[in-house]
N, C-alpha and C positions, 0 to 999 in steps of 0.2 A: 616597666623595669620592676622586679620584684624587690620589695624592701628587705633589708639586711636584719635579720633576727638573730641575736645572740644571747644565750642564756647568761645571767650574770652570776658572778663568783664573788662571795664576800671573802675578804681577807682576815677577817676575825670572826669567831663565832660568839655570837651574845650569850652570855649564861641562861641555863634554862632554869625557870623558876615555875613551879604551878603546871598551869596547861599551856602554856606559850614560850617563846623563846626570846621575846623582845619587849622587857618593861620599861625601858628607857622613854622617859617622857620628851617629847619633842615641843619646841616652842610653840605655845598654842595659838591657835587661830581663834578670832572673835566671832561671836554669833553673827554679827554683820558681814563677815566675809563669805558668807554662804550664799548659794543660789538652791532654787528648787527644781526638782523634776518631779513628774509624776504620769502614772498610767490609769488613773480613775480608781485603783484599787488600795495603792500605796504611793509613797514618796521617799526621795532621797535627797540628801543635802550633798552640795558639791561646794569645795571650798576653793578659794582663790589660788591655792597651790597646787591645784589639779587634784586634790585628793576626795573621793566620796567617802565621809566619815561617818554617816548614818544613814541606815536603810533597813526597813523591816519587810521581811517577805515571808509570804506572798502577800499580805495585806497589811493596812495600817496597825492592827492590832496583833499582829503576830511578833514573834521574838526577833530581834535584830540580827543580822549577820555582818553588819559594819556598826561598831559602836565606839570607835576610836574617839570621838568628839567627847564622850563621857570618860574617858580612860587613856589608855596610851595605843600607839599603833598596833601592838600586840592584842588589841581587843576588837582588831578588825577594821579594814579599810581597803581601797583600792586607790593608789596613787599613780598618776599618769601624767610625768612632767619632765622637761629638760634635765639633763645631768649637770650641766654646766650652771653657773649662777644666772639668774634671771633679772634682768635690768628693769623690766616693766610687763606689767600685767594688764591687758585689756580684756574685758567680756561684757557681753549684752545677751539679751534673748532677741532670737532671730523675729523680728516683726511682731505680731500680736501672738506668740506661741510658747511653749515652755521648752523650746529647743534652745540650748545654751552654748554660745560659742566664746571660748577663752583663747585669747592669744598670748602666747609667751615670746618676749623679745630677749634674745640673748646675743652675745657676740659673734656666735656661730650663725645666727640668723633667726628667722621667725617661724614660730608654729601656731597652728590652730587646732585646738580640740574641740569638737563638736560633741556634746553629750546630750541624750534624750532617752526617754522611755516611751516605746512605741504603745498606743492604746491597745489595751489588753484584749486579745481574741481568744485566750486559753492560756497559754504559756507565759509568764511574766518575763520580760527580757529588759535589759538595760545595754545601751549602745554607746560606743565611744569611737569616733572617727578622728584620726589624727591625720591632719592635713599640712603639707610642707607650704609656707608663704615665701620664704626667702632663705637663700643659703642652704646648708646641710646642717641639721640639728640631732643631736645624740639624745635620745629619750629613754626612759625608763619606766617600766609598768612593774609596779608592786601590787599584785591582788592577794589579799590576806584574809580570807574568811574566817571568822569565829561565830559560830552558830551559837543559839541559846543566850542571846544578848551580851556577846563577847566573851564567853565563857569557854565553848568547847572547840578545840582545834580539830579539823577535819582530818581525814584520811585523804590524800592528795595523789591522784594516777592518772592515766591517760586512758579513756574508754572510747572506740568508736569514733574516732575524728575530733573529740573533745578532750581537754584536761578538766578533770572533775575533782570536787572537794566535796567529800560525802561525811555526815556525821548524823547519827539519830535519825528523825524525820525529814531532813533537810540535805537536798543536793544541790549545788552550783556546777555549771557547765561552762567553760571559757572556749570560745572559739576565735579565730582570727579571720583573714582573707580567706574567700572560698579558692580551694584547692591547694591551701597551705597545710602544711602540719599543725598539728594542735600547739598553741604558744605555751611556754610554761607559765607559771603563775609569778615567777620575777624573771623580768628579761631586759636587755638593752637592745636597741635598735636605732639606727639612721633614718632620717626622712628628708627628702630633698625636695626642692620647689616642684610643685605641682603633683607630688605623690599624694596619695590618700590610703591610709592603712586603718581597716576597721577592726574593732574588738569587741566581743557580745558576750556577756554572761547571760545563762538562763537558768531560771529556778525549776525545780520539779522534786517529788518525792523520790527517795532512793528506789524505790521497788516500781515506779512506774518506768515507762519508755524514756530514752534519752530524748529531749527536745530536738525538734528539727532545725537546722541550721537556719538562721535569720538572714534574708536578703537586705542588707543593711541599705542600700539606695532605695529600694522600693519602700521599706519602713521609714525612712526618713522622708519620703515625699508623702506618704499617707499621713505621718503624723503632722507634717506642716498644715496639710489641708485640712486636717481634722481641727485643729486648733485655730487656723484662720476662718474657716467657716463657722465655728462656734461663735467666735470673738465678733463677726459681723453680724451676729442678732443682738448685740449689746445696743440698749439704746442709751447712750452715754451723754452727760451734759458737756457741751461743746467745751466749755471754760476749763473743765477737768477732765477730759476725756482719756489721755493718757494714764492717769494714775488711777481713776475708776476702771478701766479696762484692765489694766495689770492687777488691781485688787481682785476683780472679779475672775480673772484667769487663775489666780492663786486660790481663790474660793472654790472654783471649779476642781482645782488640783487635789484639794482637801476633800473631795467628794467621794464617797465609797459607793460606786456606780450601781452594785446590784440593789441597794436598798433606798439610795437617794440621801442618806445620812452624810453630814458634813462633821468631820472631827474639828476641834478647837485648835488643835495642831497636829502635825503629823510625829512629833517627837515626845521624848519623856526625859526628866531629869535636868533640863537646863535652868540653871538656879535664878530665882528671883531676888536674892541676896548674894553678893559675891562671897563664895567660899562658905555660904550659910546652909540651913537645912530645909529652906523652902523650896523643894526640888520636886515637882508633881509631874504625873503622867497625864497628858492632855489628849491623848488619843481616842477621846470619847466625844459624846454630843451632849452638851449642856442645854437644858431647857432654856435657861435664860438668855441664850444665843438666838433662840428661834424666832423670836418677834422681830429682832433685826435681821436676821437671815431672810424671813419671808419679804419684808419690806423692801431690803435691798434687791433682791431678785425680781420682785414684782416691779419696783421703779426702773430696773434695768430692761424690763420686757422679757425676760426670762421665765416664762410661765410654765414651761415644762420643768424646768428644775424647782420653781417654786411648788409646783403640784406634787413632785416626786418628794420634795422634803416633807410637806404638810402629810401626805400619806404615812410615809416613815413613822412621822410624829404620832399619828393617829394610832398606828399599829403597834408602835412601841408602849404607848400608854395602854392600849387595849380597852377592856371593858371596865376598868377599874379606875377612873380619875382620882378616887379618893387614896388611892395607893402610889400616887404620882411621886417619882424620884426626881431629883434634881438634874441625873445625867443618865444615860443609857450608852450601850455599846453599839457598834456600827450596825448589828444586825438586831438591834433592839434588846441586847442582854441586860440583865437587871443585875447581877451579882458581878461587881468589879473589885473583887478583892485586891487588898493591898500589900505589897512584899517589898522588900529591899535586895538590891543586887550588890551585895556586899564585896564581890570582886572587882567593881568598879570603882576607880580612884574618884570619880566624879568630875565635871566640867571645872577646872582650876580648882579642883580640890573640895568641891561643894557637895558634901555627903550628908545623909545616904541618897543614893539613887533609886528612886522607886519606880515600880510598875504597879498598875491597878491604882485605883483612887478610892481610899476609904471614905471620902465625904459622900460617897453613894448613897449611904445609909442615913445621912444627917437629916434632921428635920429642918427645913429652910421654907419658912412661910411666904417668902417673896416668889417661888416658883409656881405657886398655884394663880398668882397673878399674871406671869409671865405667860403661862400656859393659857389662860382666858385671852389675854392679848393676842396670842397666836391663834386661837380658836377664831376669834372675832375678825383678825385679818384674813385669815384663809377663808370667810364666809364672805367678806368685802371681794375678794379675788374670785370666787366663784359666782358671785351675784345672788348667792342664795345660803340659807344656814340649813345644811343636812339634818336630818334625824339624828344622826351620830353626834353632829356637833352640839346640837340642842341640848342633847343628854348630858353631853360632857361638861357644856358650860354650867348646866344648873347643878350636876354633882359636884362641880368645884365650888361652887357658890355656896352650896349646902355644906361642904367640907369647911370653908373658910368660916361660915357660920358658928361653926363647932370649935374651931382651934385659933381664931385670929387673936385672942386674948393671951396665948401661950408665949413665952419666950421661945427664941429659936438661935440658930447659929448664923443667922444673917447671909446677905448676897454674897459675902466674901469669904463664906464656907470656915468661918472661924474654929479654931480648935481648941480655944478657951470655953468658958461657961456661956451658957445661952443666957441672952439678954432681950430686951425688949426693943429690937433694933426699929428705927423709924423707917428705913425703906422697905421693911418687911410689912409694917403696918400699911404703909402707904400702897404696897403691892396687894395686900388683902383688899383696900378700898378698890382697887383697880379689878380685881376679880370680880366683886359685886357690881360694880359700875358697868362692867362690859356685859354682864348677864341683864341688866336693868335695859341697857341699849338694845341689846338683842329681842328683848320681849317688846320693845316699842317699835323697832324698825322692821321686825319680820312678822308681827301681828300675832305673837305668841298667846296661846289661851293661858296665862299665868297671871297670878295676883300679884302685881309689881309693888303693892303697898308695903308688904314686910321686908321686900329687899330695898327699896328707898330707905325706909326707916333704919335698916342695918347700916346702909352705905354712909348714912348721916351720923350714927352712932359712932363708926369708925373714924370719920372725919372730925368730929368734935373731940374724942379722945387724943388723936394726934395731935390737933391743935392746941390743946390743954397740956399734955404730958411730954410732948417732943419739942415744944418751943419755949425758947429762953427770951422773954420780954425785955430784960435788962439789955442783952446784947443783939436784940432783934434778929434772932437766927434760929432756925431749927438744929437740933443737935443729933448725933450719932444715932443714940438711943435715949430711952426716957431717962431722965433725970442725970445725964451725963453732961459735961462741959465741952466735949471735942465735937469737931464737923467731921462730915464724910461726904466723900465724892457723890456717893449715891443718893444724897439729898438733891441733887439735880433731877432726880425723876418726879420730884413734887411737880414742877411745871410741865416735864417733857410728857407725863401722861394725864395730864389735865386734873390733877389734884386741886392746884391753885393756879390761875393765871399768871404768866410771867411777869405782868405789871404789878402784881401785889406787893405790897410793901415787904412783906414777910419774906418773899422770895428774893427780892432785892437784897435784903439784908444777909439772906443765907448765902447767894452769891458772893457779897461782900467778904462775909466771913471765911469762904473758901479761898478767895483770893488773898486774904491776909495769912492764912494759917496753913493752905494745903499746896502753895505754888513756888517752889523752890526753882529759879529760873525761869518762872514764867509757864509751867507746866503742872499738871494736877497728880497729887498723890492720891491714892485710896483713902487713906486714913494715916494718921501719925503711930507708926507701929512701936513707937518708945513706951507707949501707954501700955503696952503688953495685952491689950484687949483680945488678940488673936491667939495666945498661948503659945506663941513661937519666938525664937529670938531674931535679932538681926533687922537691921534696916534695909528695906527695899527700895527700887527706883520709882519714878513716876510711871503711873499706869496710864498707857496711851489712850485707850478707849475713854477714860474719865475726860481727858482733854478735849476728845471731839464732842463729849456731851456738853461740856461747857461752851464750846463754839456754837452747838446748837441753841443752847440757853440764850447766849448772848444775841444771837439772830432773833429768837422770839422776843427778847427785850427791846429791839430795836437798835443794838448796839452792832450794827452791821460792820462797822470798820474794824472792831474789836474780834468781831468773828472770823473775818477774813484773815487779820493778821494771825490770829492764833492757828486756823486751818492751815494756812501758809507755812507756818513754823513747823506743824506737824508733819506735812508733806515732805518738807526738807530734811525731815530725819530719815526718809526711806534709804534703804542702802543703794548701791550702785545699779542694782536690778529691780528697785522697786518695792522690796519686801520690808515689812515691820515686824518686829517682836512683841512681846507682850508688854515690856516696860522699857524703860531708857533710863540712864544713869547720868544726869546733867555733869556731875563734877568730873566724871572720866570720859564722857561723851561716847557711850557706849551701849549697846543693847543688853537687856536680860530678859530672862524667862524664855518659854518653849517659842519655837520658830520655824516657820512664819505663824503669826497668831492671827487665826481667822476673826476673832474679837475685834482686833485693832482694824482690820481691813475693812470689816463689815461697819465698824463706827465710821471709817473714811468715807466709804460708799454713801451711807446715809446722809453724812454731812453734806458731802459734795451735791447732792441732788438738793438738799435744803437751801444751802448758800446760793445755789445757783439758779432757784426760785421755780425749780421743776419737782418740787414735792411741797404739798400744802404744809403749813406748821402743823407739827404734831398735836398741839393742845386744841388746835380748832377741829381737829379730825374727832375728837371725844367730848365737844362741848355738850353739855347737858344743864340739869337745873343747876341754878346758882347755889353754890356752898357758902356759908358765910364763917 
């Protein structure tokens, strides 16, 4: 029986202002109310209310066509939900896939919406299939594209069996069931138990041919097979299999397939401070994520992905490691100029909403150490050090020898004054250390003596200038009194062993000063060291680092307790954001956050005993 489709009619016309027709702000959805869809080129966020309220097309770094998450419904969304009050929402991913099933329970009956993005073979598609489960439910579909990041209202018309929305370089085409007339962009329809009603949007350039209709049933089957086949390759620790697999699926969804790059998050503008200015664009690839990424992929047995990511990184850096940036675009782009989208009101009023990231041009000493760690891990994966890798390691170590004494913006991309950040100096030590190890392990014809001397010089300065003997703790920067979660890298990279009294004292200081509600802040923002206003939430990756450190110190119960607490913060479909606000029990920051999921995966392998302790991998000459 064919579904009943009726175009909806508004009883009142919303006032027209600017480019849109509806500037009313609906009750806000929380960040954790969202699930993720992806096609290995871009990703969409789907809220519990049936709204797709964030999507960039055709790629991660493209302009968004749905941006209501950062503004109002008139900034673009596709909402598909019952018209009557919803009594209960149940949702889950289908097995080990990115196919989302959401059930809406109403007094009329129950309806299921199946959302997915087919793995791309050319045209980007997003499919939504409505399934009647019980009774007869009246549904409403409201498709409201707004191109250019929620700014441009398109021309809407019907073309060759599809409803189209076109503006500038973008076109979206909406189709319904095969053989049916094109559905309007706003409509009401009923679905009975046993009925299935598909809808598909497809993106193209306006001057290209209209995309061919998608066979939804075939695409759904192919998409399920792809994700299940991919997940079957994962070598997960038995104790934490579910959370590790879901995290790795999320990381795969954040991967730009043509290059192998993995974005830090598929979103921009979600705030780290409620209503504040810490709103960044994370649709780029950070070097500091790279070591965690390669380690996680290798531990999971995903060598193809690890190899592709390592190759992307080498290509992005090119032949000039001395020009290393802290981040790159998904194709290796270097210029990531930052601008603000003043027409967006921001998530819960958090402004400005930024695209691009001005931190790309910052001097951050730590990135040199992180890049060296990646090169070292990549060589271990390959079982050999390539000529290109040898050249890069040496050039990075040489660059460190020239700049390691300079102040920088630090691992947290501070927008305040440059300082001598302790973690940056430890990273400089790491760069030299990994070069010395490469000389030893691969029999390189290099004079190791000057590099060993430089490594010791950096070590001695850090222990002299960054250590507070009265409090028995390292500090955030030379001469400061504050502590910083990045000090946990001291044992994690092998700078000092975890049983060293100075490490034990530093961990104690972090516990006392940076752990509201038992989770770890990056640092105290009240001190204004970052040049920004507002207080942020706890940084989830830092808490995983502390769990790892507990494990290395022999505090295994503390490590497992903290890890379990962090896993318990995952939302109902297993996703994590960048930060968590304990006082309001909610997520903050861009979502889902690759750094958080990478940290989870690495911790799971370490705590399960399936990864050698990180410090034992880099043990060398004893430092005093």
